[in-house]
C-alpha positions, -999 to +999 in steps of 0.1 A: +490+680-867+524+684-867+541+687-832+563+720-826+591+727-802+583+762-781+609+778-756+589+784-717+578+824-718+596+839-688+569+856-665+567+893-665+568+899-631+586+869-608+583+863-573+609+852-553+610+820-533+614+826-498+612+813-465+598+828-438+587+820-401+544+824-398+533+856-382+524+854-350+486+852-337+475+884-321+467+868-292+480+836-286+465+807-262+489+792-239+486+751-245+475+735-210+476+704-198+443+692-180+427+661-158+401+645-176+366+652-164+346+621-161+317+621-187+281+625-169+272+591-181+306+574-181+302+537-177+343+535-165+338+514-131+349+535-099+355+530-061+338+547-040+331+545-002+298+531+011+279+561+028+257+549+061+222+545+059+204+576+074+182+559+099+203+520+107+185+495+125+209+480+155+207+441+152+189+425+182+179+390+195+145+387+202+133+359+220+100+339+200+069+351+208+040+321+217+014+309+192-022+319+203-035+290+206-010+267+208-013+238+231+019+227+250+030+187+248+025+172+279+029+138+284-003+124+301-008+087+317-030+064+302-070+074+312-090+046+332-120+028+316-152+048+308-169+023+343-139+016+363-151-009+394-136+014+417-154+008+446-128+017+475-108+035+453-098+040+415-064+036+431-069+004+436-081-005+397-047-013+379-054-015+343-036-049+340-048-088+353-035-090+394-026-114+411-028-122+448-010-145+474-036-145+502-021-163+533-042-162+570-024-161+600-032-167+635-050-137+652-036-119+674-036-085+688-004-073+674+001-097+641-021-096+611-048-116+602-041-115+568-011-108+546-016-101+515+009-096+485+016-099+450+030-128+429+064-117+434+062-116+477+059-077+469+035-067+498-001-051+492-020-059+524-024-064+557-055-073+575-058-072+615-085-075+640-098-055+672-095-070+702-127-061+732-152-052+710-187-065+705-182-069+671-162-091+647-138-064+633-118-061+607-094-035+593-077-034+556-044-017+559-017-003+535+015-011+535+023+021+557-004+008+581-028+033+574-061+020+574-082+020+542-110-001+555-128-009+581-149-048+578-181-047+609-198-074+614-239-072+616-251-087+645-291-098+654-296-106+613-315-129+599-283-140+571-246-133+580-241-099+573-210-074+569-207-039+562-174-019+552-171+021+558-143+034+549-113+043+569-117+035+604-149+044+608-185+029+614-209+060+608-233+049+582-221+080+558-190+063+559-205+028+540-192+017+510-211-015+507-226-049+527-221-089+521-245-110+532-250-144+524-278-156+496-296-178+521-302-194+552-298-231+538-277-224+508-242-222+516-227-196+530-200-196+507-229-176+480-227-140+490-245-111+478-230-074+473-251-045+475-237-010+475-239+019+499-263+035+473-288+004+461-307+012+495-337-013+485-313-041+477-336-058+454-312-065+429-277-070+438-243-049+424-218-085+427-225-120+433-200-145+449-203-179+441-183-211+446-166-239+467-153-221+501-136-258+518-121-260+482-110-223+475-128-225+443-151-192+439-162-167+419-168-134+416-196-122+395-208-082+378-244-079+397-264-112+386-244-115+346-220-136+336-190-111+340-166-125+360-140-096+382-120-117+401-115-158+410-102-175+437-079-208+424-090-242+435-067-254+466-034-260+456-015-237+487-032-252+515-060-242+539-038-210+550-031-199+520-045-193+479-045-174+452-074-147+439-070-134+399-084-096+400-095-086+361-081-056+345-098-022+359-117-044+390-108-029+426-086-051+438-088-042+477-123-044+469-122-085+464-095-086+492-124-073+514-151-099+498-125-128+504-115-115+539-154-116+548-160-152+533-131-169+555-147-149+587-181-165+574-168-197+571-144-196+601-170-225+620-162-247+592 
């Protein structure tokens, strides 16, 4: 097709272009500035003052309650053996071996007949006699001068016999033990010892054997070979000797036996 040039056709009712302001709205709403309202589920972090608790519990200091079955911790002294040889008293049963030095004095009314110390020279007992009596009485005293036991010779006895009472008594209800020579024709060092509850005296509770002149005596438990105390051989002279007392053995009882031995052998 051959291209042709055509003149533009004028419009029938041309409308002139005019610049006009937009018509005003009927009910214009004024624009306002509003503060932003937080959303209900907004995750924005905000600072709030902490609310007080409804029923706040005051903090108090309470003392701890003791346990129901809790035993208090205490320090106990060591228990004695099941069968301690407490003849005079438990206070004279030491848990260890004791060496005693026994010194014989010239007897007077005011001075001790015996003085008993430990190996360090500490006084433990004194033995004094009673004058103006029909019996040869001796009293074992503690360091304060309190009478512990009374040793009383029994007269009109076939054997040399002594009875030992508690305190300064001579009543049979206070009898602790008695000791007598084993035989009238044997050594005066051999003694049979009977406790107060051994009424029949068929078997002795303790036995003393040895040689008094050499100060070598041994004290046994009954008829056994169990040694409870031993006097050493003569090393310190006739008026001073040593006695070793085994653990848990009543050393006041042992001293009483040594005094009785000395009384029985005083004629030698």
